[in-house]
N, CA, C and O of each residue as an XYZ file, in Angstrom:
276
protein
N       3.850    -50.067   -101.925
C       3.285    -50.437   -100.653
C       2.211    -51.485   -100.910
O       1.415    -51.355   -101.841
N       2.194    -52.515   -100.088
C       1.198    -53.579   -100.215
C       0.143    -53.442    -99.131
O       0.461    -53.138    -97.981
N      -1.115    -53.667    -99.499
C      -2.207    -53.710    -98.531
C      -2.507    -55.173    -98.263
O      -2.952    -55.901    -99.150
N      -2.258    -55.601    -97.022
C      -2.457    -56.999    -96.635
C      -3.372    -57.078    -95.429
O      -3.499    -56.125    -94.660
N      -4.014    -58.241    -95.275
C      -4.812    -58.499    -94.085
C      -3.890    -58.384    -92.871
O      -2.785    -58.928    -92.885
N      -4.331    -57.680    -91.815
C      -3.461    -57.518    -90.649
C      -3.377    -58.750    -89.749
O      -2.583    -58.766    -88.808
N      -4.185    -59.790    -90.019
C      -4.172    -61.015    -89.218
C      -4.124    -62.228    -90.132
O      -4.247    -62.112    -91.351
N      -3.945    -63.382    -89.530
C      -4.014    -64.636    -90.286
C      -2.931    -64.785    -91.334
O      -1.788    -64.379    -91.125
N      -3.298    -65.371    -92.464
C      -2.300    -65.648    -93.506
C      -1.836    -64.412    -94.271
O      -1.030    -64.514    -95.196
N      -2.348    -63.246    -93.881
C      -1.939    -61.972    -94.477
C      -2.167    -61.911    -95.982
O      -1.251    -61.649    -96.761
N      -3.409    -62.161    -96.365
C      -3.826    -62.103    -97.768
C      -3.477    -60.742    -98.379
O      -3.681    -59.701    -97.753
N      -2.957    -60.762    -99.591
C      -2.646    -59.534   -100.317
C      -3.917    -59.009   -100.972
O      -4.528    -59.704   -101.783
N      -4.322    -57.778   -100.623
C      -5.499    -57.153   -101.203
C      -5.140    -56.323   -102.436
O      -5.804    -56.406   -103.469
N      -4.078    -55.522   -102.312
C      -3.725    -54.603   -103.390
C      -2.311    -54.079   -103.186
O      -1.726    -54.210   -102.112
N      -1.785    -53.486   -104.238
C      -0.496    -52.803   -104.162
C      -0.717    -51.344   -104.526
O      -1.394    -51.031   -105.505
N      -0.133    -50.451   -103.721
C      -0.229    -49.019   -103.992
C       1.078    -48.541   -104.600
O       2.162    -48.904   -104.141
N       0.967    -47.745   -105.610
C       2.145    -47.134   -106.218
C       2.088    -45.646   -105.919
O       1.210    -44.936   -106.409
N       3.023    -45.184   -105.120
C       3.060    -43.786   -104.730
C       4.296    -43.131   -105.313
O       5.391    -43.687   -105.237
N       4.126    -41.948   -105.895
C       5.291    -41.209   -106.361
C       5.879    -40.465   -105.175
O       5.140    -40.069   -104.274
N       7.143    -40.273   -105.154
C       7.933    -39.667   -104.092
C       7.234    -38.972   -102.942
O       7.554    -39.265   -101.790
N       6.305    -38.075   -103.184
C       5.680    -37.284   -102.126
C       4.477    -38.039   -101.567
O       3.618    -38.508   -102.313
N       4.433    -38.147   -100.226
C       3.289    -38.824    -99.588
C       2.107    -37.868    -99.557
O       2.252    -36.723    -99.127
N       0.933    -38.321   -100.007
C      -0.243    -37.437   -100.015
C      -0.727    -37.147    -98.598
O      -0.491    -37.942    -97.689
N      -1.403    -36.011    -98.404
C      -1.965    -35.723    -97.084
C      -3.059    -36.744    -96.770
O      -3.809    -37.157    -97.655
N      -3.139    -37.143    -95.509
C      -4.113    -38.153    -95.100
C      -5.201    -37.503    -94.258
O      -4.916    -36.816    -93.277
N      -6.444    -37.725    -94.649
C      -7.573    -37.259    -93.851
C      -8.476    -38.451    -93.562
O      -8.318    -39.511    -94.166
N      -9.385    -38.287    -92.675
C     -10.320    -39.353    -92.297
C     -11.243    -39.717    -93.462
O     -11.813    -40.807    -93.484
N     -11.390    -38.815    -94.422
C     -12.320    -39.035    -95.531
C     -11.748    -39.834    -96.687
O     -12.508    -40.274    -97.550
N     -10.448    -40.039    -96.739
C      -9.892    -40.777    -97.881
C      -9.328    -42.122    -97.441
O      -8.118    -42.350    -97.462
N     -10.254    -43.017    -97.037
C      -9.877    -44.359    -96.616
C     -10.158    -45.369    -97.722
O     -11.072    -45.196    -98.528
N      -9.364    -46.409    -97.739
C      -9.568    -47.530    -98.643
C     -10.177    -48.643    -97.801
O      -9.587    -49.057    -96.803
N     -11.358    -49.135    -98.195
C     -12.074    -50.136    -97.420
C     -12.091    -51.454    -98.193
O     -12.524    -51.507    -99.344
N     -11.611    -52.518    -97.541
C     -11.530    -53.825    -98.185
C     -12.178    -54.879    -97.294
O     -11.909    -54.936    -96.094
N     -13.038    -55.721    -97.891
C     -13.634    -56.803    -97.110
C     -12.681    -57.990    -97.114
O     -11.980    -58.230    -98.097
N     -12.658    -58.730    -96.011
C     -11.718    -59.840    -95.849
C     -12.485    -61.137    -95.595
O     -13.051    -61.327    -94.518
N     -12.502    -62.008    -96.566
C     -13.216    -63.278    -96.425
C     -12.491    -64.214    -95.453
O     -13.137    -65.031    -94.797
N     -11.169    -64.111    -95.349
C     -10.416    -64.951    -94.411
C     -10.809    -64.642    -92.964
O     -11.047    -65.560    -92.179
N     -10.878    -63.375    -92.613
C     -11.253    -62.981    -91.252
C     -12.715    -63.332    -90.979
O     -13.045    -63.793    -89.886
N     -13.591    -63.117    -91.961
C     -15.000    -63.458    -91.789
C     -15.157    -64.948    -91.523
O     -15.890    -65.346    -90.617
N     -14.481    -65.759    -92.296
C     -14.542    -67.217    -92.139
C     -13.993    -67.641    -90.774
O     -14.580    -68.490    -90.103
N     -12.884    -67.058    -90.372
C     -12.264    -67.393    -89.094
C     -13.183    -67.046    -87.920
O     -13.336    -67.846    -86.996
N     -13.789    -65.867    -87.952
C     -14.697    -65.464    -86.879
C     -15.972    -66.304    -86.884
O     -16.498    -66.625    -85.819
N     -16.470    -66.662    -88.052
C     -17.664    -67.518    -88.143
C     -17.392    -68.893    -87.556
O     -18.239    -69.456    -86.862
N     -16.212    -69.434    -87.833
C     -15.835    -70.741    -87.280
C     -15.685    -70.686    -85.766
O     -15.865    -71.694    -85.082
N     -15.355    -69.509    -85.242
C     -15.206    -69.338    -83.793
C     -16.548    -69.132    -83.098
O     -16.604    -68.950    -81.882
N     -17.633    -69.162    -83.881
C     -18.955    -69.069    -83.295
C     -19.566    -67.682    -83.270
O     -20.641    -67.494    -82.702
N     -18.905    -66.711    -83.873
C     -19.470    -65.366    -83.931
C     -20.315    -65.230    -85.183
O     -19.910    -65.678    -86.255
N     -21.468    -64.626    -85.064
C     -22.340    -64.399    -86.218
C     -21.860    -63.201    -87.019
O     -22.287    -62.074    -86.770
N     -20.988    -63.431    -87.965
C     -20.359    -62.346    -88.725
C     -20.773    -62.439    -90.189
O     -20.703    -63.510    -90.792
N     -21.203    -61.317    -90.757
C     -21.532    -61.318    -92.175
C     -20.457    -60.624    -93.006
O     -20.341    -60.870    -94.207
N     -19.663    -59.748    -92.361
C     -18.661    -58.990    -93.108
C     -17.571    -58.486    -92.171
O     -17.858    -58.051    -91.055
N     -16.316    -58.543    -92.625
C     -15.197    -57.936    -91.904
C     -14.537    -56.950    -92.864
O     -14.130    -57.318    -93.966
N     -14.440    -55.706    -92.436
C     -13.867    -54.653    -93.270
C     -12.585    -54.128    -92.645
O     -12.571    -53.728    -91.480
N     -11.514    -54.132    -93.418
C     -10.257    -53.505    -92.999
C     -10.193    -52.167    -93.729
O     -10.420    -52.097    -94.937
N      -9.881    -51.103    -92.983
C      -9.791    -49.770    -93.583
C      -8.360    -49.258    -93.462
O      -7.747    -49.305    -92.396
N      -7.850    -48.770    -94.584
C      -6.479    -48.263    -94.677
C      -6.520    -46.809    -95.107
O      -7.426    -46.392    -95.829
N      -5.534    -46.034    -94.660
C      -5.454    -44.669    -95.157
C      -4.796    -44.684    -96.529
O      -4.377    -45.733    -97.018
N      -4.710    -43.536    -97.132
C      -4.264    -43.429    -98.529
C      -2.791    -43.803    -98.716
O      -2.350    -44.021    -99.844
N      -2.031    -43.880    -97.629
C      -0.630    -44.285    -97.747
C      -0.421    -45.747    -97.341
O       0.712    -46.227    -97.297
N      -1.527    -46.459    -97.042
C      -1.435    -47.894    -96.804
C      -1.336    -48.359    -95.366
O      -1.075    -49.537    -95.125
N      -1.535    -47.475    -94.404
C      -1.498    -47.868    -92.996
C      -2.898    -48.278    -92.535
O      -3.882    -47.609    -92.848
N      -2.977    -49.381    -91.789
C      -4.262    -49.829    -91.271
C      -4.795    -48.801    -90.283
O      -4.086    -48.389    -89.365
N      -6.046    -48.386    -90.472
C      -6.687    -47.414    -89.598
C      -7.606    -48.113    -88.616
O      -7.588    -47.815    -87.422
N      -8.425    -49.061    -89.123
C      -9.358    -49.759    -88.271
C      -9.891    -51.007    -88.968
O      -9.779    -51.155    -90.185
N     -10.465    -51.889    -88.179
C     -11.160    -53.058    -88.702
C     -12.551    -53.059    -88.097
O     -12.711    -52.924    -86.884
N     -13.556    -53.212    -88.949
C     -14.949    -53.259    -88.485
C     -15.522    -54.642    -88.750
O     -15.388    -55.182    -89.848
N     -16.163    -55.209    -87.731
C     -16.838    -56.483    -87.864
C     -18.335    -56.190    -87.917
O     -18.897    -55.612    -86.987
N     -18.974    -56.595    -89.015
C     -20.404    -56.348    -89.212
C     -21.167    -57.640    -88.901
O     -20.949    -58.659    -89.556
N     -22.059    -57.603    -87.904
C     -22.803    -58.822    -87.538
C     -23.807    -59.237    -88.610
O     -24.504    -60.239    -88.448
């Protein structure tokens, strides 16, 4: 499974290797990745953004994106 930016050029962040059984997913086991492409895009659009974080669950599904001013 690949972890990619959910918008824009879809930058590859990481690859997950999972053995046959999918692990249980809870709110506490998220993978958090900062995205410089999204930060740059929002800054160019005039928003005062210092950080954009994409959060994925342990099986690689996007859970949320947080924009930090």
